[in-house]
N, C-alpha and C positions, 0 to 999 in steps of 0.2 A: 759893781758886781750881783748878781741875782741875790745873794744873801743880804745886801745892804737894803733891797725893798723890803724885807720883812723885820729890818733891824737888826741889833746887835746879836740878837739870842740865837742860840746855838740849835741844831735841827731838832735834838730831843725835847727841847723846851718849846718849840715851835708845834710840834707834833699833839704833845700833851695839852697845850692850851686849845688846839682845834679840837681835840677828842672832848675836853671837858665843856668846851662851848656847844657842842652837838648833842650834848647829853648822853654820851656813850661810856660805857665801862670797857676795860680790857679785853675782857670776856668778848663783848660785842665786835671789837676789831679782830678779835682772834676767829672768832666764826665767820666773819664777812671776809678776810684777807687768807684764812688757813696757814696764817703764820703762828708757829707757837706762842706762848703767852710770855715764856722766858726771854725769847728773842726781842718781843715788843718792850718789855722792861728794860733789856739793855738798848733799844732804842732812845727810848725816852730819858734814861740816865745817862747817856752818850759813853757807855762802857762798851766802846769799838772791839776790845779784846775777846767779849764775850759771845761776839757775833761770829759767824762762818764767813767764808771766804769772800772778798771782795763784791764779786758778781752776785752771789745772794743775798748778801747784806742790801745792795742798792735795787735788788728787786723788792726786800721788805720794806725799804723808804718808800718806794714807788706806790706799792699795795696800800701801805699806811696812810700817806699823804691822799690817794684818789678816796679812800673810805671817808675821812674826815673832811673833807671838800678843799684840799690844797693841791696846788700845779705839782704833779708827780715830777715833771722834768726838772722844774726849779729846785725842789727840795733834792733830788737825787744829785744836781749840781752842786749844792753848797754839803751835802754828805760827803761827795768827793773830795771837799777844800778842806774839810774839818777832820776826816780820818787819816790814820797812819796805815792803813792798811793798803796793800799795794796787789796788782792783779799778778796772779801767778804766771810766772814765765818758765815754760818747759825748757829742761835742759837739753843741749842740743846733742845728737846722737855722734859719739866717738867712731869715726870711720878709719881708725890705724888697723891696719892688718894684724890678723892674730899671730900670735908666736907659734911657730912651727914645733917648739919644745913644749908647749901645753898640750898638743893634741895626743891623744893616744897613738901608739904606733903600731905599725901595721901587725906584728906579730899579735899584740893583743886583740886588734879587730878578728883577725882569723881565729884565734882561739876560742873568743866569745863565741863566732858565729858556730864553731864546729860544737861547743859545748851544748847550746841551745839545741841544735841537729839532734844530737846524742840523748837530749834531755826530752824533746819531741817524740823520739823513736821510741824510748823506754815506756813513757807512758802510752803510746799506741800499743806496744805490745801487751803490756799489763792490761790493758783496758779489753785486749783479744783474748787474756787467758794463757798468755805464754808461760807465764810464771807460777802458774797453779800447778799442785803438787799431781803426777800422775795416777790415774786409778789403777788399782790392781787389777792383774789381768784374770779374766775369766778362766776357771779351771777347764782343762781339755777333757770333752766327753767322748768317749770311746762308744760308738753304737755297734750291737751286736745283733746280727740276723738270726730270727729265729721261726722255725715253721710254723705257719699257720696251722693252730689245732681245729679237728673237727667239732661241731656242736656249738654250745652258745659262745658268745664272745666272751672271751678269757679275760678281758680287762673291765667287764662289768660283772660283779657278785651282788646277788639278790640279798637284801638283806632279810633278815628271820621275820616271821610275822610278829605282830604285837605292836607295842605302843613305838617302839624303838624305829621300825621301819616302815611305818605308815607313812605314803606319800604325802607332801605337803601341797594343797590345793589353795591356789590364790584366787579368789574369787574376782571376776571382770564384770562390767556393768553388761546387762543381758542386752541382746539386741532389741530396738523398740522403746526400752525403758526412756530414752530422753523423749520421745514424743508424748509421752504419759506422765511427766514430771510435773510436780506438784508440790507446793510446800515454800517458804519463803527462802529467798536468796541473803545468805550473811556473809559480810567479809571482814575478816577480823586482821588485824597487823600483829606479826610476830616480833615487828621492831619498828622505828619510827620510818613511815614511808608517806610520798606525796602522792596524792590521788585526786583524780577529778571525775565525777560521775555527773552526767550530764545528758540531755535529749538533743542531740547534734540537729535534729530536724526544728525543733521548735526554739532552741539555744536555752532552754532552762536548764539550771544548775540545780542539782540537788547537794552535792558536798565538792569542795575545791577546798586545798590545804593537806596538811600533815596529819595522818592517823598516829597517834602515839603507840608505844607497843602495847598490846593487850586490849587495844579500843577497837569495837565493833562498829559496823553500819549494816543495816536492814535494809534491803531493796524493796520499796511499796509495789505490791503485786499490781495495782493499778497503774504502773508507768511503764509500759512495755518498750519504749524507745529508749530507755536509757542504757548509757554504755561507759566502759570503764577506760580512763588513761592513767597510767603510772609509770614510772620509771625503774621499779624494782617489782617485779610480778612475781618473784619468789618468795617475797615478803607478805605475800597476801595468802590467808587462807581462806578456800572458799566452799561453802556448803550449801547445799539444796535441800530444804526439808530434814534438817539434821543430819544429812549424808556428805562426808567429807570428799572432797573433788580433789583431783590433781593438781599442781599448782598450775597457773597459766604461762608461766614461762621461767626462766632461770631467775637467779638471785638478782641480777642487776640488768634483766633484758627489760625494754622499754615496750610494752604492748598499748595499743591504741586502738580505740573503736570496736572495743570486745562488748558483744551484746551481753545484758546481764538477765536474760530471759532465762528461766530454770530449763527449758528444754535444750537451748543453745549452749550453756554451760555444760549439761550432760553430754552432749553431742560433743563437745570437745573433748571431753576424756572417754568417750566410749571407744572400744578396739575397732580397727578397721573392719571393712566389709568379709565375711567367711573366718572371722575369729571368734565367733561368738560363745564358744565352747570355752569352760574354765580352763586357764593355764595350770598344767600339774608339772609340779619339780620334784623330781626324784633324787635320792639320795645314791651316787654311783661312786662307787669305790674303785679308784685307780691302782691296777696292779704293776708294778713297776717291773720289767723284765731286767733278770739277774743273768750277768754273762757267764756262760759256762767254763770252767777252768778245760784247759788242754789235756786231752787223755794221753798219759806216758803209757808207752809198750812195756811190757814186763822183760827184765835182763835175764839172759839165759842164765842157768844153774851152773855153776862150777863142779869141780869133782868132789871137793869135800862138802859142797852144800847137798850135791847129790846124794851121797853117801848118808848125811844126816837125815835126811828128807825120808830114807827106806826103813829106818829104825822103827820098829814096832812102837807104838804108843805116841809117836809124834806127829 
């Protein structure tokens, strides 16, 4: 047999001797074979019970033998003779028919199906708001028709002169201001917001990243081609020459390629053509008409009432 060629020594002793002759440590063998050191120690000590299943153990023996210069097949055959491990034999599948008494009854199947359908329908109705409490009905309003009076609008009453009734004037950006705009452009973040300020034509970037809340960036006046890209336009406050401008967009609106020239920014906030006059807001008091009660005709006087009415002094 192959084991006789190597003498009466067991597989573990032969592997250890070959490793020692090659001047290698167990760590060297483990590095070359990728076999854990604990399994290599079990091989050298012939502790086969500490090894994994037979196919894996034979693979470890072959790898160890090749690394230390021994014939892998010869060492594997000797290991098979020495070991008490056996190959795993799969358990045959049982092809016996199932006992019908162990199967769920037809009634249980039907009941389970109905319960599932009811649960799905209930969840769908709940998601659609079918179980939400009904909102109270709005009170019925009765409209009464009143004759249109002549003169000023009865629904608008003028406030008395003085500090209380002075119309409030909202200043608008005068026409032509955008063309003559001067002063630095300053962007200030009201909350953390990502921005990219760059020159799209040249590819040069002034700022890219997150502006923290309260942080400001001043646009250089000698960079006319700079544009803005941000995903939360409403989180940026824009000022030109110290004058605050309306937001460039909604709180979470994405704006891109917005020119940062002062004139262009003021033009974005300027009123449309023809609306150059200041916007005047007046306080209008609304008088709600009250329904007139029905007129009741006087009842005719009876005889007793007529005689009382004729008494002097009454």
